[in-house]
Backbone and ligand atoms as CSV (ligand in chain L), in Angstrom:
chain,resi,resn,atom,element,x,y,z
A,1,MET,N,N,-19.822,16.743,-1.377
A,1,MET,CA,C,-19.362,15.355,-1.222
A,1,MET,C,C,-19.065,14.719,-2.579
A,2,ASP,N,N,-19.869,15.049,-3.589
A,2,ASP,CA,C,-19.602,14.503,-4.918
A,2,ASP,C,C,-18.277,15.022,-5.465
A,3,ASP,N,N,-17.992,16.295,-5.178
A,3,ASP,CA,C,-16.726,16.870,-5.644
A,3,ASP,C,C,-15.555,16.139,-5.023
A,4,LEU,N,N,-15.718,15.866,-3.740
A,4,LEU,CA,C,-14.672,15.163,-2.997
A,4,LEU,C,C,-14.465,13.781,-3.594
A,5,ARG,N,N,-15.587,13.142,-3.899
A,5,ARG,CA,C,-15.508,11.793,-4.473
A,5,ARG,C,C,-14.797,11.843,-5.822
A,6,ASP,N,N,-15.079,12.869,-6.621
A,6,ASP,CA,C,-14.416,13.022,-7.918
A,6,ASP,C,C,-12.917,13.202,-7.741
A,7,LEU,N,N,-12.581,13.994,-6.739
A,7,LEU,CA,C,-11.166,14.252,-6.474
A,7,LEU,C,C,-10.460,12.939,-6.105
A,8,TYR,N,N,-11.087,12.176,-5.246
A,8,TYR,CA,C,-10.535,10.881,-4.841
A,8,TYR,C,C,-10.351,9.982,-6.037
A,9,GLN,N,N,-11.378,9.972,-6.911
A,9,GLN,CA,C,-11.326,9.164,-8.106
A,9,GLN,C,C,-10.124,9.534,-8.956
A,10,GLU,N,N,-9.865,10.852,-9.015
A,10,GLU,CA,C,-8.733,11.340,-9.806
A,10,GLU,C,C,-7.407,10.848,-9.276
A,11,VAL,N,N,-7.274,10.883,-7.951
A,11,VAL,CA,C,-6.026,10.419,-7.319
A,11,VAL,C,C,-5.788,8.954,-7.652
A,12,ILE,N,N,-6.856,8.153,-7.548
A,12,ILE,CA,C,-6.730,6.709,-7.794
A,12,ILE,C,C,-6.411,6.438,-9.266
A,13,LEU,N,N,-7.075,7.153,-10.155
A,13,LEU,CA,C,-6.826,6.967,-11.600
A,13,LEU,C,C,-5.400,7.382,-11.948
A,14,ASP,N,N,-4.973,8.488,-11.371
A,14,ASP,CA,C,-3.635,9.002,-11.656
A,14,ASP,C,C,-2.563,7.974,-11.227
A,15,HIS,N,N,-2.684,7.491,-10.001
A,15,HIS,CA,C,-1.695,6.524,-9.505
A,15,HIS,C,C,-1.836,5.177,-10.211
A,16,GLY,N,N,-3.095,4.819,-10.575
A,16,GLY,CA,C,-3.299,3.549,-11.256
A,16,GLY,C,C,-2.697,3.546,-12.656
A,17,LYS,N,N,-2.786,4.689,-13.332
A,17,LYS,CA,C,-2.259,4.792,-14.709
A,17,LYS,C,C,-0.758,5.035,-14.731
A,18,ASN,N,N,-0.299,5.826,-13.776
A,18,ASN,CA,C,1.126,6.182,-13.722
A,18,ASN,C,C,1.706,5.827,-12.366
A,19,PRO,N,N,1.828,4.537,-12.094
A,19,PRO,CA,C,2.303,4.141,-10.769
A,19,PRO,C,C,3.711,4.668,-10.476
A,20,ARG,N,N,3.885,5.204,-9.286
A,20,ARG,CA,C,5.203,5.718,-8.870
A,20,ARG,C,C,6.041,4.547,-8.373
A,21,ASN,N,N,7.351,4.687,-8.569
A,21,ASN,CA,C,8.307,3.667,-8.075
A,21,ASN,C,C,8.001,2.273,-8.609
A,22,PHE,N,N,7.558,2.224,-9.851
A,22,PHE,CA,C,7.310,0.949,-10.528
A,22,PHE,C,C,8.620,0.519,-11.165
A,23,ARG,N,N,9.442,-0.191,-10.402
A,23,ARG,CA,C,10.778,-0.573,-10.872
A,23,ARG,C,C,11.356,-1.618,-9.949
A,24,HIS,N,N,12.487,-2.186,-10.375
A,24,HIS,CA,C,13.183,-3.173,-9.554
A,24,HIS,C,C,14.548,-2.608,-9.180
A,25,PRO,N,N,14.683,-2.095,-7.951
A,25,PRO,CA,C,15.965,-1.501,-7.559
A,25,PRO,C,C,17.062,-2.576,-7.478
A,26,ASP,N,N,18.280,-2.220,-7.946
A,26,ASP,CA,C,19.400,-3.185,-7.932
A,26,ASP,C,C,19.819,-3.529,-6.524
A,27,ASP,N,N,19.688,-2.578,-5.632
A,27,ASP,CA,C,20.298,-2.762,-4.304
A,27,ASP,C,C,19.268,-3.010,-3.205
A,28,CYS,N,N,18.129,-3.599,-3.576
A,28,CYS,CA,C,17.158,-3.910,-2.514
A,28,CYS,C,C,17.679,-5.100,-1.690
A,29,ASN,N,N,17.325,-5.137,-0.416
A,29,ASN,CA,C,17.778,-6.254,0.414
A,29,ASN,C,C,16.612,-7.070,0.985
A,30,ARG,N,N,15.397,-6.702,0.652
A,30,ARG,CA,C,14.217,-7.485,1.040
A,30,ARG,C,C,13.246,-7.457,-0.125
A,31,GLN,N,N,12.528,-8.540,-0.290
A,31,GLN,CA,C,11.452,-8.522,-1.268
A,31,GLN,C,C,10.447,-9.610,-0.934
A,32,ALA,N,N,9.215,-9.369,-1.311
A,32,ALA,CA,C,8.171,-10.382,-1.129
A,32,ALA,C,C,7.162,-10.263,-2.250
A,33,GLU,N,N,6.486,-11.359,-2.482
A,33,GLU,CA,C,5.491,-11.442,-3.532
A,33,GLU,C,C,4.108,-11.433,-2.903
A,34,GLY,N,N,3.216,-10.649,-3.459
A,34,GLY,CA,C,1.856,-10.610,-2.956
A,34,GLY,C,C,0.882,-11.085,-4.014
A,35,ASP,N,N,-0.095,-11.852,-3.579
A,35,ASP,CA,C,-1.035,-12.448,-4.523
A,35,ASP,C,C,-2.450,-12.287,-3.990
A,36,ASN,N,N,-3.310,-11.724,-4.816
A,36,ASN,CA,C,-4.739,-11.613,-4.454
A,36,ASN,C,C,-5.544,-12.358,-5.497
A,37,PRO,N,N,-5.679,-13.687,-5.330
A,37,PRO,CA,C,-6.291,-14.516,-6.375
A,37,PRO,C,C,-7.730,-14.153,-6.707
A,38,LEU,N,N,-8.434,-13.592,-5.759
A,38,LEU,CA,C,-9.842,-13.256,-6.013
A,38,LEU,C,C,-9.979,-12.246,-7.142
A,39,CYS,N,N,-9.005,-11.333,-7.224
A,39,CYS,CA,C,-9.074,-10.280,-8.237
A,39,CYS,C,C,-8.047,-10.500,-9.333
A,40,GLY,N,N,-6.977,-11.275,-9.030
A,40,GLY,CA,C,-5.909,-11.467,-10.007
A,40,GLY,C,C,-4.773,-10.481,-9.851
A,41,ASP,N,N,-4.729,-9.780,-8.712
A,41,ASP,CA,C,-3.637,-8.818,-8.473
A,41,ASP,C,C,-2.393,-9.590,-8.021
A,42,GLN,N,N,-1.269,-9.290,-8.678
A,42,GLN,CA,C,0.000,-9.910,-8.285
A,42,GLN,C,C,1.069,-8.855,-8.313
A,43,LEU,N,N,1.826,-8.772,-7.227
A,43,LEU,CA,C,2.901,-7.791,-7.227
A,43,LEU,C,C,4.075,-8.246,-6.391
A,44,ILE,N,N,5.194,-7.613,-6.623
A,44,ILE,CA,C,6.400,-7.842,-5.827
A,44,ILE,C,C,6.791,-6.506,-5.232
A,45,VAL,N,N,7.026,-6.467,-3.940
A,45,VAL,CA,C,7.485,-5.244,-3.289
A,45,VAL,C,C,8.970,-5.423,-2.964
A,46,TYR,N,N,9.748,-4.429,-3.348
A,46,TYR,CA,C,11.198,-4.412,-3.095
A,46,TYR,C,C,11.493,-3.359,-2.040
A,47,LEU,N,N,12.329,-3.718,-1.078
A,47,LEU,CA,C,12.699,-2.767,-0.032
A,47,LEU,C,C,14.202,-2.715,0.080
A,48,LYS,N,N,14.682,-1.511,0.368
A,48,LYS,CA,C,16.051,-1.388,0.844
A,48,LYS,C,C,15.964,-0.826,2.262
A,49,LEU,N,N,16.239,-1.690,3.218
A,49,LEU,CA,C,16.185,-1.281,4.624
A,49,LEU,C,C,17.608,-0.987,5.093
A,50,ASP,N,N,17.767,0.194,5.678
A,50,ASP,CA,C,19.076,0.542,6.252
A,50,ASP,C,C,19.235,-0.176,7.592
A,51,ALA,N,N,20.466,-0.204,8.057
A,51,ALA,CA,C,20.771,-0.884,9.317
A,51,ALA,C,C,19.968,-0.284,10.480
A,52,ASP,N,N,19.673,0.992,10.401
A,52,ASP,CA,C,18.921,1.622,11.499
A,52,ASP,C,C,17.399,1.495,11.329
A,53,GLY,N,N,16.949,0.702,10.331
A,53,GLY,CA,C,15.521,0.450,10.168
A,53,GLY,C,C,14.793,1.484,9.320
A,54,THR,N,N,15.575,2.298,8.611
A,54,THR,CA,C,14.924,3.276,7.706
A,54,THR,C,C,14.667,2.627,6.343
A,55,VAL,N,N,13.493,2.926,5.797
A,55,VAL,CA,C,13.182,2.466,4.446
A,55,VAL,C,C,13.895,3.402,3.475
A,56,ALA,N,N,15.090,3.010,3.055
A,56,ALA,CA,C,15.897,3.881,2.183
A,56,ALA,C,C,15.329,3.865,0.768
A,57,ASP,N,N,14.744,2.745,0.387
A,57,ASP,CA,C,14.131,2.689,-0.944
A,57,ASP,C,C,12.983,1.666,-0.905
A,58,VAL,N,N,11.969,1.937,-1.682
A,58,VAL,CA,C,10.851,1.007,-1.793
A,58,VAL,C,C,10.269,1.149,-3.189
A,59,ALA,N,N,10.012,0.022,-3.812
A,59,ALA,CA,C,9.490,0.021,-5.180
A,59,ALA,C,C,8.667,-1.252,-5.365
A,60,PHE,N,N,7.977,-1.305,-6.498
A,60,PHE,CA,C,7.171,-2.516,-6.745
A,60,PHE,C,C,7.045,-2.751,-8.238
A,61,GLU,N,N,6.709,-3.991,-8.561
A,61,GLU,CA,C,6.363,-4.351,-9.933
A,61,GLU,C,C,5.162,-5.291,-9.845
A,62,GLY,N,N,4.398,-5.339,-10.897
A,62,GLY,CA,C,3.297,-6.278,-10.904
A,62,GLY,C,C,2.176,-5.805,-11.796
A,63,ARG,N,N,1.052,-6.525,-11.666
A,63,ARG,CA,C,-0.120,-6.136,-12.442
A,63,ARG,C,C,-1.367,-6.440,-11.631
A,64,GLY,N,N,-2.404,-5.701,-11.935
A,64,GLY,CA,C,-3.642,-5.896,-11.201
A,64,GLY,C,C,-4.601,-4.761,-11.496
A,65,CYS,N,N,-5.649,-4.712,-10.722
A,65,CYS,CA,C,-6.676,-3.704,-10.952
A,65,CYS,C,C,-6.165,-2.310,-10.547
A,66,ALA,N,N,-6.905,-1.289,-10.939
A,66,ALA,CA,C,-6.488,0.085,-10.657
A,66,ALA,C,C,-6.332,0.351,-9.164
A,67,ILE,N,N,-7.188,-0.251,-8.359
A,67,ILE,CA,C,-7.106,-0.027,-6.903
A,67,ILE,C,C,-5.800,-0.597,-6.340
A,68,SER,N,N,-5.457,-1.819,-6.759
A,68,SER,CA,C,-4.252,-2.444,-6.221
A,68,SER,C,C,-3.006,-1.695,-6.672
A,69,MET,N,N,-2.976,-1.261,-7.921
A,69,MET,CA,C,-1.824,-0.535,-8.438
A,69,MET,C,C,-1.712,0.857,-7.790
A,70,ALA,N,N,-2.858,1.520,-7.660
A,70,ALA,CA,C,-2.837,2.854,-7.054
A,70,ALA,C,C,-2.401,2.773,-5.596
A,71,SER,N,N,-2.888,1.754,-4.892
A,71,SER,CA,C,-2.543,1.623,-3.489
A,71,SER,C,C,-1.045,1.325,-3.321
A,72,ALA,N,N,-0.517,0.464,-4.188
A,72,ALA,CA,C,0.910,0.127,-4.137
A,72,ALA,C,C,1.751,1.382,-4.430
A,73,SER,N,N,1.314,2.138,-5.433
A,73,SER,CA,C,2.021,3.350,-5.811
A,73,SER,C,C,2.061,4.346,-4.637
A,74,MET,N,N,0.911,4.542,-4.011
A,74,MET,CA,C,0.837,5.477,-2.872
A,74,MET,C,C,1.650,4.953,-1.702
A,75,MET,N,N,1.623,3.642,-1.503
A,75,MET,CA,C,2.399,3.047,-0.412
A,75,MET,C,C,3.868,3.402,-0.555
A,76,THR,N,N,4.394,3.227,-1.789
A,76,THR,CA,C,5.820,3.508,-1.971
A,76,THR,C,C,6.137,4.976,-1.694
A,77,GLU,N,N,5.247,5.847,-2.108
A,77,GLU,CA,C,5.485,7.281,-1.849
A,77,GLU,C,C,5.455,7.595,-0.370
A,78,MET,N,N,4.580,6.908,0.346
A,78,MET,CA,C,4.349,7.307,1.740
A,78,MET,C,C,5.323,6.702,2.740
A,79,VAL,N,N,5.933,5.574,2.412
A,79,VAL,CA,C,6.845,4.967,3.395
A,79,VAL,C,C,8.322,5.265,3.087
A,80,GLN,N,N,8.570,5.752,1.878
A,80,GLN,CA,C,9.948,6.085,1.485
A,80,GLN,C,C,10.558,7.063,2.495
A,81,GLY,N,N,11.741,6.703,3.010
A,81,GLY,CA,C,12.441,7.599,3.920
A,81,GLY,C,C,11.964,7.546,5.351
A,82,HIS,N,N,10.939,6.760,5.617
A,82,HIS,CA,C,10.432,6.653,6.982
A,82,HIS,C,C,10.993,5.385,7.651
A,83,SER,N,N,10.802,5.306,8.943
A,83,SER,CA,C,11.282,4.120,9.654
A,83,SER,C,C,10.339,2.960,9.392
A,84,GLU,N,N,10.869,1.766,9.595
A,84,GLU,CA,C,10.064,0.561,9.473
A,84,GLU,C,C,8.877,0.630,10.433
A,85,ALA,N,N,9.110,1.116,11.619
A,85,ALA,CA,C,8.028,1.217,12.616
A,85,ALA,C,C,6.928,2.177,12.148
A,86,ASP,N,N,7.316,3.294,11.551
A,86,ASP,CA,C,6.332,4.243,11.032
A,86,ASP,C,C,5.529,3.630,9.890
A,87,ALA,N,N,6.208,2.872,9.050
A,87,ALA,CA,C,5.535,2.234,7.907
A,87,ALA,C,C,4.498,1.238,8.406
A,88,ARG,N,N,4.855,0.470,9.430
A,88,ARG,CA,C,3.903,-0.491,9.979
A,88,ARG,C,C,2.729,0.207,10.655
A,89,SER,N,N,3.024,1.291,11.343
A,89,SER,CA,C,1.963,2.042,12.017
A,89,SER,C,C,1.021,2.681,11.005
A,90,LEU,N,N,1.585,3.142,9.880
A,90,LEU,CA,C,0.751,3.721,8.833
A,90,LEU,C,C,-0.166,2.646,8.236
A,91,PHE,N,N,0.351,1.445,8.049
A,91,PHE,CA,C,-0.476,0.352,7.530
A,91,PHE,C,C,-1.615,0.037,8.523
A,92,ASP,N,N,-1.283,0.060,9.806
A,92,ASP,CA,C,-2.305,-0.207,10.811
A,92,ASP,C,C,-3.447,0.820,10.694
A,93,LYS,N,N,-3.089,2.084,10.549
A,93,LYS,CA,C,-4.117,3.137,10.394
A,93,LYS,C,C,-4.909,2.944,9.101
A,94,PHE,N,N,-4.161,2.654,8.012
A,94,PHE,CA,C,-4.794,2.482,6.719
A,94,PHE,C,C,-5.751,1.289,6.742
A,95,HIS,N,N,-5.320,0.219,7.392
A,95,HIS,CA,C,-6.156,-0.977,7.468
A,95,HIS,C,C,-7.466,-0.663,8.211
A,96,LYS,N,N,-7.356,0.091,9.294
A,96,LYS,CA,C,-8.541,0.482,10.054
A,96,LYS,C,C,-9.453,1.373,9.217
A,97,LEU,N,N,-8.835,2.257,8.421
A,97,LEU,CA,C,-9.619,3.144,7.566
A,97,LEU,C,C,-10.447,2.364,6.549
A,98,VAL,N,N,-9.812,1.402,5.864
A,98,VAL,CA,C,-10.508,0.724,4.763
A,98,VAL,C,C,-11.426,-0.400,5.257
A,99,THR,N,N,-11.305,-0.774,6.538
A,99,THR,CA,C,-12.220,-1.780,7.060
A,99,THR,C,C,-13.305,-1.155,7.910
A,100,GLY,N,N,-13.382,0.200,7.872
A,100,GLY,CA,C,-14.454,0.884,8.586
A,100,GLY,C,C,-14.240,0.993,10.084
A,101,HIS,N,N,-12.978,0.900,10.530
A,101,HIS,CA,C,-12.681,1.029,11.951
A,101,HIS,C,C,-11.882,2.294,12.242
A,102,GLU,N,N,-12.201,3.353,11.487
A,102,GLU,CA,C,-11.391,4.553,11.638
A,102,GLU,C,C,-11.514,5.179,13.033
A,103,ASP,N,N,-12.562,4.819,13.761
A,103,ASP,CA,C,-12.697,5.325,15.132
A,103,ASP,C,C,-11.626,4.765,16.054
A,104,ASP,N,N,-11.035,3.613,15.651
A,104,ASP,CA,C,-10.011,2.968,16.482
A,104,ASP,C,C,-8.611,3.444,16.155
A,105,ILE,N,N,-8.482,4.368,15.199
A,105,ILE,CA,C,-7.156,4.807,14.790
A,105,ILE,C,C,-6.497,5.602,15.913
A,106,ASP,N,N,-5.294,5.161,16.290
A,106,ASP,CA,C,-4.521,5.895,17.296
A,106,ASP,C,C,-3.804,7.046,16.602
A,107,GLY,N,N,-3.820,8.201,17.227
A,107,GLY,CA,C,-3.050,9.299,16.684
A,107,GLY,C,C,-3.784,10.028,15.575
A,108,ASP,N,N,-2.989,10.621,14.689
A,108,ASP,CA,C,-3.530,11.581,13.742
A,108,ASP,C,C,-4.002,10.905,12.456
A,109,VAL,N,N,-5.283,11.064,12.144
A,109,VAL,CA,C,-5.834,10.501,10.908
A,109,VAL,C,C,-5.241,11.233,9.691
A,110,ASP,N,N,-4.826,12.502,9.888
A,110,ASP,CA,C,-4.264,13.269,8.782
A,110,ASP,C,C,-2.986,12.633,8.216
A,111,ASP,N,N,-2.333,11.774,9.038
A,111,ASP,CA,C,-1.137,11.072,8.553
A,111,ASP,C,C,-1.443,10.245,7.316
A,112,LEU,N,N,-2.697,9.868,7.170
A,112,LEU,CA,C,-3.083,9.008,6.045
A,112,LEU,C,C,-3.045,9.769,4.720
A,113,ASP,N,N,-3.172,11.078,4.814
A,113,ASP,CA,C,-3.000,11.944,3.644
A,113,ASP,C,C,-3.774,11.402,2.422
A,114,LYS,N,N,-3.096,11.173,1.297
A,114,LYS,CA,C,-3.800,10.786,0.073
A,114,LYS,C,C,-4.409,9.396,0.142
A,115,LEU,N,N,-4.005,8.601,1.144
A,115,LEU,CA,C,-4.592,7.261,1.288
A,115,LEU,C,C,-6.083,7.315,1.569
A,116,ILE,N,N,-6.526,8.481,2.075
A,116,ILE,CA,C,-7.962,8.664,2.344
A,116,ILE,C,C,-8.763,8.462,1.053
A,117,ALA,N,N,-8.083,8.693,-0.081
A,117,ALA,CA,C,-8.756,8.510,-1.373
A,117,ALA,C,C,-9.265,7.077,-1.535
A,118,LEU,N,N,-8.648,6.142,-0.822
A,118,LEU,CA,C,-9.033,4.726,-0.968
A,118,LEU,C,C,-10.081,4.288,0.043
A,119,SER,N,N,-10.540,5.231,0.859
A,119,SER,CA,C,-11.459,4.841,1.940
A,119,SER,C,C,-12.779,4.296,1.402
A,120,GLY,N,N,-13.131,4.643,0.147
A,120,GLY,CA,C,-14.379,4.161,-0.440
A,120,GLY,C,C,-14.460,2.647,-0.568
A,121,VAL,N,N,-13.308,1.957,-0.531
A,121,VAL,CA,C,-13.343,0.502,-0.709
A,121,VAL,C,C,-14.014,-0.210,0.464
A,122,ARG,N,N,-14.187,0.499,1.575
A,122,ARG,CA,C,-14.779,-0.156,2.742
A,122,ARG,C,C,-16.173,-0.693,2.457
A,123,GLU,N,N,-16.824,-0.114,1.430
A,123,GLU,CA,C,-18.159,-0.600,1.063
A,123,GLU,C,C,-18.099,-1.860,0.201
A,124,PHE,N,N,-16.893,-2.238,-0.203
A,124,PHE,CA,C,-16.725,-3.389,-1.083
A,124,PHE,C,C,-15.648,-4.315,-0.530
A,125,PRO,N,N,-16.047,-5.282,0.296
A,125,PRO,CA,C,-15.073,-6.136,0.977
A,125,PRO,C,C,-14.026,-6.768,0.056
A,126,MET,N,N,-14.406,-7.115,-1.176
A,126,MET,CA,C,-13.433,-7.705,-2.077
A,126,MET,C,C,-12.357,-6.710,-2.445
A,127,ARG,N,N,-12.762,-5.449,-2.502
A,127,ARG,CA,C,-11.817,-4.393,-2.897
A,127,ARG,C,C,-10.820,-4.063,-1.786
A,128,VAL,N,N,-11.234,-4.374,-0.551
A,128,VAL,CA,C,-10.339,-4.118,0.582
A,128,VAL,C,C,-9.034,-4.935,0.379
A,129,LYS,N,N,-9.171,-6.136,-0.154
A,129,LYS,CA,C,-8.004,-6.970,-0.412
A,129,LYS,C,C,-7.121,-6.359,-1.487
A,130,CYS,N,N,-7.738,-5.757,-2.489
A,130,CYS,CA,C,-6.957,-5.062,-3.527
A,130,CYS,C,C,-6.182,-3.901,-2.920
A,131,ALA,N,N,-6.861,-3.149,-2.054
A,131,ALA,CA,C,-6.266,-1.939,-1.489
A,131,ALA,C,C,-5.166,-2.232,-0.486
A,132,THR,N,N,-5.241,-3.400,0.175
A,132,THR,CA,C,-4.254,-3.669,1.220
A,132,THR,C,C,-3.154,-4.616,0.769
A,133,LEU,N,N,-3.262,-5.169,-0.451
A,133,LEU,CA,C,-2.282,-6.180,-0.904
A,133,LEU,C,C,-0.834,-5.683,-0.811
A,134,ALA,N,N,-0.583,-4.499,-1.338
A,134,ALA,CA,C,0.792,-3.987,-1.353
A,134,ALA,C,C,1.318,-3.790,0.060
A,135,TRP,N,N,0.430,-3.440,0.955
A,135,TRP,CA,C,0.826,-3.178,2.355
A,135,TRP,C,C,1.140,-4.490,3.079
A,136,HIS,N,N,0.301,-5.499,2.838
A,136,HIS,CA,C,0.596,-6.821,3.415
A,136,HIS,C,C,1.937,-7.318,2.876
A,137,THR,N,N,2.166,-7.070,1.589
A,137,THR,CA,C,3.388,-7.555,0.953
A,137,THR,C,C,4.605,-6.805,1.512
A,138,MET,N,N,4.444,-5.508,1.739
A,138,MET,CA,C,5.530,-4.722,2.336
A,138,MET,C,C,5.899,-5.257,3.718
A,139,THR,N,N,4.907,-5.530,4.565
A,139,THR,CA,C,5.229,-6.016,5.913
A,139,THR,C,C,5.793,-7.429,5.846
A,140,ALA,N,N,5.321,-8.247,4.886
A,140,ALA,CA,C,5.888,-9.587,4.721
A,140,ALA,C,C,7.376,-9.477,4.383
A,141,ALA,N,N,7.720,-8.548,3.493
A,141,ALA,CA,C,9.128,-8.347,3.116
A,141,ALA,C,C,9.938,-7.929,4.357
A,142,MET,N,N,9.385,-7.045,5.157
A,142,MET,CA,C,10.060,-6.604,6.396
A,142,MET,C,C,10.279,-7.771,7.342
A,143,ASP,N,N,9.302,-8.672,7.376
A,143,ASP,CA,C,9.364,-9.827,8.270
A,143,ASP,C,C,10.207,-10.965,7.712
A,144,GLY,N,N,10.747,-10.774,6.487
A,144,GLY,CA,C,11.568,-11.788,5.879
A,144,GLY,C,C,10.794,-12.927,5.266
A,145,GLU,N,N,9.508,-12.695,5.021
A,145,GLU,CA,C,8.704,-13.736,4.357
A,145,GLU,C,C,8.795,-13.555,2.848
A,146,GLN,N,N,8.714,-14.680,2.128
A,146,GLN,CA,C,8.870,-14.644,0.683
A,146,GLN,C,C,7.595,-14.229,-0.032
A,147,SER,N,N,6.467,-14.617,0.542
A,147,SER,CA,C,5.221,-14.359,-0.187
A,147,SER,C,C,4.053,-14.258,0.774
A,148,VAL,N,N,3.002,-13.640,0.284
A,148,VAL,CA,C,1.811,-13.465,1.080
A,148,VAL,C,C,0.609,-13.552,0.138
A,149,THR,N,N,-0.474,-14.119,0.626
A,149,THR,CA,C,-1.676,-14.172,-0.189
A,149,THR,C,C,-2.871,-13.709,0.643
A,150,THR,N,N,-3.852,-13.154,-0.053
A,150,THR,CA,C,-5.024,-12.640,0.658
A,150,THR,C,C,-6.009,-13.772,0.974
A,151,GLU,N,N,-5.723,-14.954,0.427
A,151,GLU,CA,C,-6.640,-16.097,0.691
A,151,GLU,C,C,-6.429,-16.644,2.079
L,1,ZN,ZN,ZN,-7.796,-5.925,-7.390
């Protein structure tokens, strides 16, 4: 179990230090700002949604703690190329995972893949907001909202 924990730690550190898709795409057609005042995490999620609802591109910019940056980085990797519906369903599973409701997850938990690395935040309610900020911001952008806050 300790080895597993170390491995998880590595994934989070890696994504936190070298966030993937940390950029502002020229051709995005949706964007929203996410704010987690309790921790000071602030980010903008950019989406390019195709007419058929595919996430053709997703990226983010911002600053915050390692958990918020790592989670945003993993989010971009995991929803890229998937449908909007799949992205929302993945957030639903991820939300259940980090709030300790993994028994309620519909379908395959393996879909969460590297996101399982963030499951440790369930023991720290304040950290749950860090881990879910990018996801709330992504769905806000899909819904056409300008901004979202964890407060
Ligand atoms: Zn944070």
